[in-house]
Each structure stands twice: as structure tokens, then as C-alpha cells.
C-alpha positions in Angstrom: -4.6 13.4 0.9 -8.0 11.8 0.7 -9.2 8.8 -1.3 -9.0 9.1 -5.1 -12.1 9.4 -7.2 -12.9 6.3 -9.3 -14.4 8.2 -12.2 -13.4 11.0 -14.6 -14.1 14.8 -14.1 -17.7 15.7 -13.6 -17.4 19.4 -12.6 -18.4 19.1 -8.9 -21.2 16.6 -9.2 -21.1 13.7 -6.7 -21.2 10.2 -8.2 -22.9 7.3 -6.5 -20.5 4.6 -5.3 -17.4 6.8 -5.4 -15.6 6.7 -2.0 -14.1 10.2 -2.5 -17.4 11.7 -3.4 -18.9 10.2 -0.3 -16.1 11.7 1.8 -16.7 15.1 0.3 -20.5 14.8 0.9 -19.7 14.0 4.6 -17.6 17.2 5.1 -14.1 16.3 4.0 -12.1 19.3 2.7 -11.3 19.5 -1.0 -7.7 19.1 -2.2 -6.2 21.7 -4.5 -4.0 20.9 -7.5 -0.8 21.0 -5.5 -2.0 18.2 -3.2 -2.6 20.3 -0.1 -5.9 20.5 1.7 -7.8 23.8 1.2 -8.0 25.7 4.5 -10.4 28.7 4.2 -8.8 30.5 7.2 -5.3 30.2 5.9 -6.5 31.4 2.5 -8.1 34.5 4.1 -4.8 35.3 6.0 -2.8 34.8 2.8 -5.0 37.2 0.9 -4.9 39.8 3.7 -1.1 39.7 3.7 -1.0 39.9 -0.1 -3.2 43.0 0.0 -1.0 44.6 2.7 2.1 44.0 0.6 0.5 45.5 -2.5 -0.7 48.5 -0.5 2.8 49.0 0.9 4.4 48.7 -2.6 1.8 51.2 -4.0 2.7 53.7 -1.2 6.4 53.3 -2.0 5.7 54.0 -5.7 3.5 57.0 -4.9 6.2 58.4 -2.6 9.0 57.8 -5.1 7.2 59.9 -7.8 5.8 62.6 -5.5 9.1 63.2 -3.7 10.9 64.2 -6.8 13.4 61.4 -6.3 12.4 59.9 -9.6 13.3 63.0 -11.6 16.6 63.5 -9.9 18.0 59.9 -10.0 16.1 57.8 -12.5 16.4 59.7 -15.7 13.9 59.7 -18.6 12.6 56.1 -17.9 12.1 55.0 -14.3 12.7 51.3 -13.7 13.0 51.4 -9.9 10.0 49.1 -9.2 10.3 46.8 -12.2 11.4 43.3 -11.0 
């Protein structure tokens, strides 16, 4: 983790004399609220994987309802994908 700011929140504005603001102005990566450095490439990969998982889940749900399996096994209220 980088140097700490020596001032309060200022919504992204750089403050003269703050070592952390100087680091950020010179290209240091910002730190997220969990203390990890933000990596744009890793974030892109995470979002792609999340989109793939959601697409796969949606396909399973569509198949479940379209195949008739829901009417045969679930009863009046389907709770198969509720978790």
C-alpha cells in the first residue's frame, strides 16, 4: 500500500504538499477500500468471468423452464435456482 494522505477527503482533487497526492500524480495506482491496488486488467477479466457465469446460469434457467422439467418436478412454485 502506498503512502497515506495527510488531509481529509477531497473527492479526487490533489493537495499540494501531500506525499500520496504526489505519488498519484506521478502515476501510482489507486488503492481500493480493501487495501488492494486496483489493476484494470484484472478487473476486466473478473467482469468477463462474471458475465460468462451469469450467461451460463441464465441458459440453465431457460432450459429448466423450456424442457418441461419445472412442471414435472418443481410443483406450483419453482425454487430450483433460488440460493
